[in-house]
C-alpha positions in Angstrom: 123.9 44.1 60.3 121.5 45.9 62.6 122.4 45.5 66.3 119.6 44.9 68.6 119.8 46.8 71.8 119.7 45.1 75.0 116.3 46.1 77.2 117.0 43.6 80.2 116.2 45.3 83.4 119.6 45.2 84.4 120.7 47.1 81.0 117.9 49.2 81.8 118.7 49.9 85.4 122.2 49.4 85.7 122.5 51.5 89.1 119.5 49.0 90.6 121.2 45.7 89.7 121.8 44.8 93.4 118.3 45.9 94.4 116.7 44.1 91.7 118.5 40.9 92.7 117.5 41.4 96.1 113.9 42.3 95.4 113.8 39.0 93.1 115.0 36.9 95.9 112.8 38.5 98.6 109.4 39.8 97.0 107.4 37.1 95.1 105.6 39.7 93.5 108.7 41.6 92.1 109.9 38.4 91.0 107.0 37.5 89.1 106.8 40.8 87.2 110.4 40.9 86.5 110.0 37.4 85.2 107.1 38.5 83.0 109.3 41.6 81.6 112.0 39.2 81.0 109.7 36.9 78.9 108.3 39.6 76.9 112.0 41.0 76.3 112.8 37.9 75.1 109.8 37.4 72.8 110.6 40.7 71.6 114.3 40.2 71.3 113.4 37.0 69.2 111.1 38.4 66.9 113.4 41.4 66.2 116.6 39.1 66.0 115.3 36.6 63.3 112.8 39.4 61.6 110.1 36.9 62.3 106.8 38.1 60.2 104.1 39.5 62.9 101.6 41.8 62.9 102.3 45.4 63.7 99.6 45.3 66.1 101.1 42.3 68.1 104.7 43.3 68.0 103.4 47.0 69.4 101.4 45.5 71.7 104.3 43.4 73.2 106.3 46.5 73.3 103.5 48.4 75.4 103.3 45.5 77.7 107.1 45.7 78.5 107.1 49.3 78.6 104.0 49.2 81.5 106.2 46.3 83.3 109.4 48.4 83.0 107.4 51.4 84.8 105.9 49.4 87.4 109.5 47.9 88.2 111.0 51.4 88.3 108.2 52.7 90.3 108.7 49.7 92.9 112.6 50.7 92.8 111.8 54.0 93.9 109.7 53.0 96.7 112.5 51.0 97.9 114.9 53.7 97.8 112.3 56.2 99.7 111.8 53.5 102.2 115.4 52.9 102.7 116.1 56.6 103.2 113.4 56.8 105.8 114.5 54.1 107.7 118.4 55.9 107.8 116.7 58.7 109.2 115.7 57.4 112.1 
């Protein structure tokens, strides 16, 4: 039996779990992006888990969109780290 890897944001970025929760609660743009990532991840997971017939193009497109959102999330997490360290230096 194949085990399908967990690609949730908390699994992808465990060191940023608290920051992700803070941004979801305080930044509507980040919350929307995280929600879209979660929806894509759930759809991909269902397709993989149930071996649902789908075109390779569609499946790869979903994965590319998820990767793009993951990169954007990570960029925002890093931006938050940079701004937090600048604030601490004053």
